[in-house]
C-alpha positions in Angstrom: -32.9 -60.4 40.0 -30.2 -60.4 37.5 -29.5 -61.8 34.2 -25.7 -62.0 34.7 -24.4 -65.5 35.3 -23.9 -66.5 39.1 -21.0 -68.6 40.6 -21.9 -70.6 43.8 -18.6 -71.4 45.4 -17.8 -73.7 48.1 -14.9 -73.1 50.2 -14.3 -69.7 49.5 -12.6 -68.4 52.7 -9.1 -69.5 51.7 -6.7 -70.7 48.9 -8.3 -71.7 45.5 -11.7 -70.5 46.8 -10.7 -67.2 47.1 -9.0 -67.0 43.8 -11.7 -68.3 41.7 -14.4 -66.0 43.7 -12.2 -63.0 42.8 -11.8 -64.1 39.3 -15.5 -64.5 38.8 -16.0 -61.0 40.3 -13.6 -59.5 38.3 -15.3 -61.1 35.0 -18.7 -59.6 36.1 -20.5 -62.4 37.2 -22.5 -62.6 40.4 -20.8 -64.7 43.1 -22.1 -66.7 46.0 -19.2 -67.5 48.3 -19.7 -69.8 51.1 -17.9 -71.0 53.9 -18.2 -72.4 57.5 -17.3 -68.9 58.6 -18.7 -65.9 56.5 -16.9 -63.4 58.2 -13.6 -65.1 56.8 -15.0 -65.3 53.5 -15.9 -61.5 53.1 -12.6 -60.6 54.7 -10.6 -62.8 52.2 -12.7 -62.0 49.1 -13.7 -58.0 49.9 -16.6 -56.1 49.0 -18.8 -56.0 45.9 -22.4 -55.5 45.3 -22.2 -58.9 43.1 -21.2 -60.8 46.0 -23.3 -62.7 48.6 -21.4 -64.5 51.3 -23.4 -67.3 53.1 -22.4 -69.8 55.8 -22.5 -73.2 54.4 -20.8 -76.5 56.1 -21.0 -78.8 53.4 -21.3 -81.9 55.7 -24.7 -80.4 56.6 -27.6 -81.1 54.4 -29.8 -78.4 55.8 -26.8 -75.9 55.5 -26.5 -76.9 51.7 -30.2 -76.2 51.3 -30.4 -73.1 53.0 -27.2 -71.6 51.2 -28.4 -72.5 47.4 -31.9 -70.9 48.5 -30.3 -67.8 49.7 -28.5 -67.8 46.6 -31.7 -67.9 44.5 -33.3 -65.3 46.7 -30.8 -62.8 46.0 -29.8 -63.5 42.4 -32.7 -65.7 41.0 -30.4 -68.1 39.6 -26.9 -70.5 39.8 -25.2 -71.0 36.6 -21.9 -72.4 37.9 -21.4 -74.7 40.9 -17.9 -74.9 42.3 -17.3 -77.6 44.8 -14.1 -76.5 46.0 -14.3 -76.9 50.1 -12.2 -79.8 51.4 -9.5 -80.9 53.8 -6.8 -83.5 53.9 -6.3 -86.2 56.4 -3.1 -87.9 55.8 -1.3 -90.9 57.5 -0.7 -94.3 57.7 -4.3 -96.0 57.3 -4.0 -98.0 60.3 -3.2 -94.9 62.3 -5.9 -92.5 61.0 -8.8 -92.6 63.5 -12.1 -94.0 62.1 -13.8 -90.5 62.8 -11.0 -88.8 60.8 -11.4 -91.3 57.9 -15.2 -90.5 57.9 -14.8 -86.9 58.3 -12.6 -87.1 55.2 -15.2 -88.8 53.3 -18.1 -86.4 54.5 -16.2 -83.3 53.3 -14.7 -84.0 50.1 -17.3 -86.6 49.0 -20.5 -86.2 50.7 -20.0 -82.5 50.9 -20.3 -81.9 46.9 -23.0 -84.5 46.8 -25.1 -82.7 49.5 -24.5 -79.1 47.7 -25.2 -80.5 44.1 -28.4 -82.0 45.4 -29.5 -78.9 46.7 -28.5 -77.0 43.6 -29.6 -79.3 40.8 -33.3 -78.5 40.9 -32.7 -75.3 40.3 -30.3 -75.7 37.2 -32.7 -78.4 36.0 -35.6 -75.9 36.0 -33.6 -73.2 33.9 -32.4 -76.3 31.7 -28.7 -74.9 31.9 -25.6 -74.9 34.3 -22.3 -76.2 35.0 -21.0 -78.5 37.8 -17.5 -78.3 38.7 -16.0 -80.4 41.5 -12.4 -79.7 42.3 -10.7 -83.2 42.4 -7.1 -84.4 42.4 -4.7 -86.8 41.0 -5.3 -88.8 44.2 -8.8 -89.4 42.5 -7.0 -91.5 39.6 -3.9 -93.0 41.5 -3.6 -93.8 45.0 -0.7 -93.0 47.1 1.0 -93.8 50.3 -0.4 -92.1 53.3 -3.5 -90.9 51.2 -5.9 -93.8 52.1 -8.7 -91.6 53.3 -8.3 -88.6 50.8 -7.9 -90.9 47.8 -10.8 -92.6 48.8 -13.0 -89.5 48.9 -11.5 -88.3 45.4 -11.9 -91.8 43.7 -15.5 -91.6 44.8 -15.9 -87.9 43.5 -14.7 -89.3 40.2 -17.1 -92.0 39.9 -20.0 -89.9 41.1 -19.4 -86.9 38.6 -18.9 -89.6 35.9 -22.0 -91.3 36.5 -24.1 -87.9 37.1 -23.2 -86.4 33.9 -25.3 -88.4 31.9 -28.0 -88.0 34.2 -28.0 -84.5 34.0 -27.2 -83.6 30.4 -30.6 -83.9 28.9 -31.4 -81.0 31.2 -28.5 -78.7 29.9 -26.3 -79.4 32.8 -22.8 -80.4 32.0 -19.7 -80.8 34.3 -16.3 -79.0 34.5 -13.4 -80.3 32.6 -12.5 -83.9 33.1 -9.6 -84.7 35.1 -9.3 -88.1 34.0 -9.1 -86.9 30.4 -6.6 -84.5 31.4 -4.4 -87.3 33.1 -4.6 -89.4 30.1 -3.6 -86.6 27.7 -0.8 -86.0 30.0 0.3 -89.4 30.1 0.2 -89.7 26.2 2.2 -86.5 25.8 4.9 -87.9 28.4 4.8 -91.1 26.6 5.4 -89.7 23.1 8.2 -87.5 24.3 9.8 -90.3 26.2 12.8 -91.9 24.3 13.5 -95.4 24.3 15.8 -97.2 26.4 19.0 -98.7 24.6 
């Protein structure tokens, strides 16, 4: 058990997940780095006494529960949940196979839902926590060839917006709001635009 803050990161075997895990370790936090292949996660992040790598397929509710329990067994807490695991199925809507469309939703919408459902009771018991779910501009603006991905990300945005007031009384908050960032960018862009003559 430790009193240092603990980050639980999904999709930590590559890309941004590796960067987030390394940054959290460098800042002195405990890190639970997860992925479908824990050996790949370990190889990508390296060794640390403050690191626990755990197998996690976010589409599997039993995996999510087991990974969260392993984190709490090792560190005694989860302070920050980073839902980062994802995939990207692109193409014309009519050419995306139904199973691929469903796989997109399972990973990038139900994946964060599964992990949060497992982690929130521990955060609620401590009356503290931060839930960060990596989203995309595809969650606020649809784009050609992105029907499956945008559907999942719009779902994530709606889920997080609705979850936030439910967990706020327990000291649990969400990470920075993508929608607020997009509105701020839009306002800044509009204020800098010159008038057409």
